[in-house]
C-alpha positions as a Markdown table, in Angstrom:
| # | Residue | x | y | z |
|---|---|---|---|---|
| 1 | Met | 0.0 | -0.2 | 0.0 |
| 2 | Met | 1.1 | 3.4 | 0.9 |
| 3 | Thr | 3.4 | 1.9 | 2.9 |
| 4 | Cys | 5.8 | 0.2 | 0.0 |
| 5 | Arg | 5.7 | 3.8 | -2.0 |
| 6 | Thr | 6.9 | 6.0 | 0.9 |
| 7 | Gly | 9.8 | 3.9 | 1.5 |
| 8 | Pro | 11.0 | 2.5 | 4.6 |
| 9 | Gly | 12.5 | 5.6 | 5.8 |
| 10 | Arg | 9.2 | 7.4 | 5.6 |
| 11 | Arg | 7.1 | 4.4 | 7.0 |
| 12 | Lys | 9.3 | 4.3 | 10.5 |
| 13 | Thr | 9.0 | 8.1 | 11.0 |
| 14 | Glu | 5.8 | 7.7 | 10.7 |
| 15 | Asp | 5.3 | 4.2 | 13.2 |
| 16 | Ala | 7.4 | 5.8 | 15.6 |
| 17 | Pro | 5.4 | 8.7 | 16.8 |
| 18 | Ile | 2.3 | 6.6 | 16.6 |
| 19 | Gln | 3.8 | 3.5 | 18.5 |
| 20 | Tyr | 5.0 | 6.1 | 21.2 |
| 21 | Val | 1.6 | 7.7 | 21.9 |
| 22 | Pro | -0.3 | 6.5 | 24.2 |
| 23 | Pro | -3.4 | 3.9 | 23.6 |
| 24 | Glu | -6.2 | 6.3 | 24.6 |
| 25 | Glu | -4.3 | 9.1 | 22.4 |
| 26 | Lys | -3.7 | 7.2 | 19.7 |
| 27 | Lys | -7.3 | 6.0 | 18.9 |
| 28 | Thr | -8.3 | 10.0 | 19.2 |
| 29 | Val | -5.1 | 10.6 | 16.4 |
| 30 | Val | -5.9 | 7.7 | 14.3 |
| 31 | Glu | -9.6 | 8.5 | 14.4 |
| 32 | Ser | -9.3 | 12.1 | 13.2 |
| 33 | Pro | -7.2 | 11.5 | 10.3 |
| 34 | Glu | -9.5 | 8.0 | 9.2 |
| 35 | Arg | -12.5 | 10.5 | 9.4 |
| 36 | Thr | -11.1 | 13.3 | 7.1 |
| 37 | Glu | -9.7 | 11.0 | 4.6 |
| 38 | Pro | -12.9 | 9.8 | 3.5 |
| 39 | Lys | -14.2 | 13.1 | 3.2 |
| 40 | Arg | -11.9 | 14.4 | 1.4 |
| 41 | Gly | -11.5 | 11.2 | -0.2 |
| 42 | Lys | -15.3 | 11.3 | -1.7 |
| 43 | Glu | -15.0 | 14.5 | -3.1 |
| 44 | Gly | -11.9 | 13.3 | -5.4 |
| 45 | Gly | -11.6 | 9.5 | -4.7 |
| 46 | Ala | -10.2 | 7.7 | -1.7 |
| 47 | Pro | -6.7 | 9.6 | -0.6 |
| 48 | Val | -5.5 | 5.9 | -0.2 |
| 49 | Lys | -6.1 | 5.3 | -3.9 |
| 50 | Val | -4.5 | 8.5 | -4.9 |
| 51 | Lys | -1.5 | 7.7 | -3.1 |
| 52 | Asp | -1.3 | 4.0 | -3.8 |
| 53 | Leu | -1.1 | 5.3 | -7.8 |
């Protein structure tokens, strides 16, 4: 998926902060972007598909 396209360097940087964040805060941080991604994706195709391409 997008992890393969960004590369191991970028994936490690994004994985580091997510792992450091506690479970309670992690849920809020993951829910915020996940909810905004589908909303923006409906306007011009899912953001995940665009990144994958």
